[in-house]
C-alpha positions as CSV (number, residue, x, y, z in Angstrom):
1,X,15.3,3.6,-34.6
2,X,14.9,-0.2,-34.9
3,X,17.7,-1.8,-36.9
4,X,18.8,-5.3,-37.8
5,X,20.9,-5.5,-34.7
6,X,18.2,-4.2,-32.3
7,X,17.7,-6.5,-29.3
8,X,14.4,-7.3,-27.6
9,X,13.2,-6.6,-24.1
10,X,9.7,-6.8,-22.9
11,X,7.0,-7.4,-20.2
12,X,5.2,-10.7,-20.1
13,X,1.7,-11.0,-18.6
14,X,-1.9,-12.0,-19.3
15,X,-3.3,-9.6,-19.9
16,X,-0.5,-7.1,-20.6
17,X,-2.1,-4.6,-22.9
18,X,-2.6,-2.1,-20.1
19,X,1.1,-2.0,-19.1
20,X,2.8,1.4,-18.9
21,X,6.2,-0.2,-18.9
22,X,6.9,0.1,-22.6
23,X,6.3,3.9,-22.4
24,X,8.9,4.5,-19.7
25,X,11.4,1.9,-20.9
26,X,11.5,3.0,-24.5
27,X,11.8,6.7,-23.4
28,X,14.9,5.7,-21.4
29,X,16.3,3.6,-24.2
30,X,15.8,6.4,-26.7
31,X,17.5,8.9,-24.4
32,X,20.5,6.6,-24.0
33,X,20.7,5.7,-27.7
34,X,20.8,2.0,-26.8
35,X,20.0,-0.5,-29.5
36,X,17.1,-2.1,-27.7
37,X,13.3,-2.0,-27.9
38,X,10.8,-2.9,-25.1
39,X,7.5,-4.5,-26.1
40,X,4.5,-6.1,-24.5
41,X,4.6,-10.0,-24.5
42,X,1.1,-11.4,-24.0
43,X,1.4,-15.0,-22.9
44,X,-1.3,-17.1,-21.5
45,X,-0.4,-19.2,-18.4
46,X,-0.4,-22.5,-20.3
47,X,2.0,-21.1,-22.9
48,X,4.6,-19.9,-20.4
49,X,7.2,-22.7,-20.9
50,X,7.0,-22.4,-24.7
51,X,7.3,-18.7,-24.5
52,X,10.4,-18.9,-22.3
53,X,12.0,-21.3,-24.7
54,X,11.1,-19.0,-27.6
55,X,12.7,-16.0,-26.0
56,X,15.9,-17.9,-25.5
57,X,15.9,-19.0,-29.1
58,X,15.4,-15.4,-30.2
59,X,18.3,-14.1,-28.1
60,X,16.2,-11.9,-25.9
61,X,18.3,-10.0,-23.4
62,X,15.7,-10.0,-20.6
63,X,12.1,-9.3,-19.7
64,X,9.7,-8.4,-16.9
65,X,6.9,-10.5,-15.5
66,X,3.6,-9.4,-14.2
67,X,0.3,-11.2,-13.3
68,X,0.0,-14.2,-13.5
69,X,3.6,-15.3,-14.1
70,X,5.7,-14.0,-11.2
71,X,5.6,-17.3,-9.2
72,X,5.2,-19.7,-12.1
73,X,8.4,-18.6,-13.7
74,X,10.6,-19.5,-10.8
75,X,11.2,-23.3,-11.5
76,X,12.2,-22.4,-15.1
77,X,15.1,-20.2,-14.0
78,X,18.7,-21.4,-13.6
79,X,19.2,-18.9,-10.7
80,X,16.9,-16.9,-8.5
81,X,18.1,-14.2,-6.2
82,X,17.8,-14.6,-2.4
83,X,15.5,-11.7,-2.3
84,X,13.1,-13.1,-4.9
85,X,13.2,-16.5,-3.1
86,X,12.2,-14.8,0.2
87,X,9.4,-12.9,-1.5
88,X,8.4,-16.0,-3.6
89,X,8.1,-14.0,-6.8
90,X,10.3,-12.9,-9.7
91,X,9.5,-9.8,-11.8
92,X,12.8,-9.3,-13.7
93,X,14.7,-11.9,-15.7
94,X,17.9,-11.7,-17.8
95,X,20.0,-14.2,-19.8
96,X,23.3,-15.5,-18.6
97,X,25.7,-18.2,-19.9
98,X,24.2,-20.5,-17.3
99,X,20.6,-19.7,-18.4
100,X,17.9,-17.4,-17.2
101,X,18.4,-15.6,-13.9
102,X,15.7,-13.8,-12.0
103,X,15.3,-11.3,-9.2
104,X,12.6,-9.0,-7.7
105,X,13.0,-5.3,-8.1
106,X,9.5,-4.5,-6.6
107,X,11.2,-4.0,-3.2
108,X,13.6,-1.4,-4.6
109,X,10.7,0.3,-6.3
110,X,8.6,0.3,-3.1
111,X,11.4,1.7,-1.0
112,X,12.5,4.5,-3.4
113,X,10.0,7.2,-2.4
114,X,10.3,6.3,1.3
115,X,14.0,6.5,1.4
116,X,13.8,9.9,-0.4
117,X,12.1,11.2,2.8
118,X,15.3,10.7,4.7
119,X,13.6,9.3,7.9
120,X,14.9,7.0,10.6
121,X,12.4,4.1,10.3
122,X,13.6,2.0,13.3
123,X,10.7,3.1,15.5
124,X,8.1,2.8,12.7
125,X,4.9,0.8,13.0
126,X,3.8,-0.2,9.5
127,X,0.3,-1.5,8.6
128,X,0.0,-3.5,5.4
129,X,-3.5,-3.9,4.0
130,X,-3.9,-7.2,2.2
131,X,-1.8,-10.4,2.2
132,X,-1.4,-11.2,-1.4
133,X,1.7,-11.2,-3.6
134,X,2.2,-7.4,-3.5
135,X,2.2,-7.5,0.3
136,X,5.2,-9.8,0.2
137,X,7.4,-7.2,-1.5
138,X,6.1,-4.6,1.0
139,X,6.9,-6.8,4.0
140,X,10.4,-7.3,2.7
141,X,10.8,-3.6,2.2
142,X,9.6,-2.8,5.7
143,X,12.1,-5.4,6.9
144,X,14.9,-3.7,5.0
145,X,13.9,-0.3,6.4
146,X,14.1,-1.8,9.9
147,X,10.5,-1.0,10.9
148,X,9.9,-1.8,14.5
149,X,6.6,-3.6,13.8
150,X,4.8,-4.6,10.6
151,X,1.2,-5.6,10.9
152,X,-0.3,-7.5,7.9
153,X,-4.1,-7.2,8.0
154,X,-6.4,-9.5,6.0
155,X,-9.8,-11.0,6.0
156,X,-9.0,-14.7,5.9
157,X,-7.5,-16.2,9.1
158,X,-6.2,-19.2,7.1
159,X,-4.4,-17.0,4.5
160,X,-3.0,-14.8,7.2
161,X,-1.6,-17.9,9.1
162,X,-0.1,-19.2,5.8
163,X,1.4,-15.8,5.1
164,X,3.1,-15.6,8.5
165,X,4.3,-19.2,8.3
166,X,5.9,-18.6,4.9
167,X,8.3,-16.0,6.4
168,X,9.6,-18.2,9.2
169,X,13.4,-17.9,9.3
170,X,13.6,-15.0,6.9
171,X,15.4,-11.9,8.2
172,X,13.3,-9.8,5.8
173,X,10.2,-10.5,7.9
174,X,11.5,-8.2,10.6
175,X,8.9,-7.9,13.4
176,X,6.0,-9.3,11.4
177,X,2.6,-9.8,12.9
178,X,-0.6,-10.7,11.3
179,X,-4.0,-9.3,12.4
180,X,-7.6,-10.0,11.3
181,X,-9.5,-7.2,9.6
182,X,-11.6,-6.8,12.8
183,X,-8.4,-5.4,14.6
184,X,-7.5,-3.0,11.8
185,X,-8.8,0.1,13.7
186,X,-6.4,-0.6,16.6
187,X,-3.5,-1.1,14.2
188,X,-4.3,2.2,12.3
189,X,-4.4,4.1,15.6
190,X,-0.6,3.4,16.1
191,X,0.5,3.3,12.4
192,X,3.2,5.5,11.1
193,X,3.1,3.9,7.6
194,X,0.0,2.4,6.0
195,X,0.3,0.6,2.7
196,X,-2.6,-0.5,0.6
197,X,-1.6,-3.6,-1.4
198,X,-5.1,-4.5,-2.4
199,X,-6.7,-3.6,-5.8
200,X,-9.6,-1.8,-4.1
201,X,-9.9,1.6,-5.5
202,X,-8.2,0.9,-8.8
203,X,-9.7,2.1,-12.1
204,X,-12.6,1.4,-13.1
205,X,-13.7,1.6,-9.4
206,X,-12.2,4.9,-8.3
207,X,-14.8,5.6,-5.6
208,X,-13.9,2.4,-3.7
209,X,-11.5,2.2,-0.7
210,X,-10.2,-0.5,1.6
211,X,-11.2,1.7,4.5
212,X,-14.7,2.8,5.5
213,X,-15.2,6.2,7.1
214,X,-14.8,4.9,10.6
215,X,-11.5,3.2,9.8
216,X,-10.2,6.2,7.9
217,X,-10.8,8.3,10.9
218,X,-8.2,6.3,12.8
219,X,-5.3,7.5,10.5
220,X,-2.9,9.7,12.4
221,X,-1.8,13.1,11.2
222,X,1.7,12.9,9.6
223,X,1.4,9.2,9.1
224,X,2.4,8.1,5.6
225,X,-0.3,6.6,3.5
226,X,1.1,4.6,0.5
227,X,-1.2,3.2,-2.2
228,X,0.4,0.8,-4.7
229,X,-2.3,1.8,-7.1
230,X,-1.4,4.6,-9.5
231,X,-4.6,5.1,-11.4
232,X,-6.6,7.0,-10.4
233,X,-4.5,9.6,-8.7
234,X,-5.2,10.2,-5.9
235,X,-7.2,7.1,-5.0
236,X,-10.1,7.3,-2.6
237,X,-7.8,5.8,0.1
238,X,-5.2,8.5,-0.3
239,X,-7.9,11.2,-0.3
240,X,-9.2,9.8,3.0
241,X,-5.6,9.8,4.4
242,X,-4.9,13.4,3.3
243,X,-8.1,14.5,4.9
244,X,-6.7,13.2,8.2
245,X,-3.4,15.1,7.7
246,X,-1.4,12.2,6.4
247,X,1.3,12.3,3.7
248,X,0.1,10.5,0.5
249,X,2.3,8.5,-1.9
250,X,0.8,6.7,-4.9
251,X,2.2,3.7,-6.7
252,X,3.6,5.5,-9.8
253,X,7.0,6.1,-8.3
254,X,7.2,2.4,-7.3
255,X,6.4,1.4,-10.9
256,X,9.1,3.8,-12.2
257,X,11.9,2.8,-9.8
258,X,11.3,-1.0,-10.0
259,X,11.4,-0.6,-13.8
260,X,14.6,1.4,-13.7
261,X,16.3,-1.2,-11.5
262,X,15.5,-3.9,-14.1
263,X,16.6,-1.8,-17.1
264,X,20.0,-1.2,-15.4
265,X,20.5,-4.9,-15.1
266,X,19.8,-5.4,-18.9
267,X,21.7,-2.4,-20.2
268,X,24.5,-2.7,-17.6
269,X,24.6,1.1,-17.1
270,X,22.8,3.8,-15.1
271,X,19.4,4.7,-16.6
272,X,17.7,8.2,-16.7
273,X,14.9,7.8,-14.1
274,X,13.8,11.4,-14.6
275,X,13.2,10.6,-18.3
276,X,11.1,7.6,-17.4
277,X,9.1,9.6,-14.9
278,X,8.5,12.4,-17.4
279,X,7.3,10.0,-20.0
280,X,4.7,8.5,-17.7
281,X,3.6,11.8,-16.3
282,X,3.0,13.1,-19.9
283,X,1.2,9.9,-20.9
284,X,-1.1,10.1,-17.8
285,X,-1.7,13.8,-18.1
286,X,0.0,14.7,-14.8
287,X,1.9,17.9,-14.3
């Protein structure tokens, strides 16, 4: 129930109407009986500074950020966590007496389903498809796992070089190497973990995959194929991987766990992850 004392939380993006975050956050809030409500906050890029000032004036406790605001928000914050600085993006912000503080919970979300497997990752070769913003959180996660080698594969030599240069001096980079797309087959042939950070295969293009048939054939049995996309489920990429005997993980658990990490910051208490998961599964028609 919304009352006169209810405090606001939300997710800021452009567009943001598609976000599933209000569904899972409000389910957790209701379960806890907390006097908060979580809403979508559509903000065009040019309006970001005004929106941030308005949220402060309204006494908003905190908010998430999605495309295109994760980088643009950083100069407006009084404090940015070391992790978010290393990644170069903020997705979770909360108010403090010193001003807005920000961090990145995408890494925690990415790691959650992998850590649940209980593996020793120190001999793992990871292959990351794509070199955009999502790939940065994945590289940081692979670094935290202690992966032996992390290959980031992309189509632009210039962007790959910039990507690798941006991690110089960061311990989160681990054993990072970049490779052109032409060398992907060789990387896949030794990969224990393959992560798709590209949007290829996302609704409304469910038949697309970042891998053609020849590349998919290089996936090793018992490798882990992880797609950050969660609709459709499974993606074409994950179907290809499962046909090779790989273990498939989609992006829904990452969405849930990164959201739970942020909600714990705002509410300052543990949150019911199972309730959040159940709310999204029900909404998406999953069993």
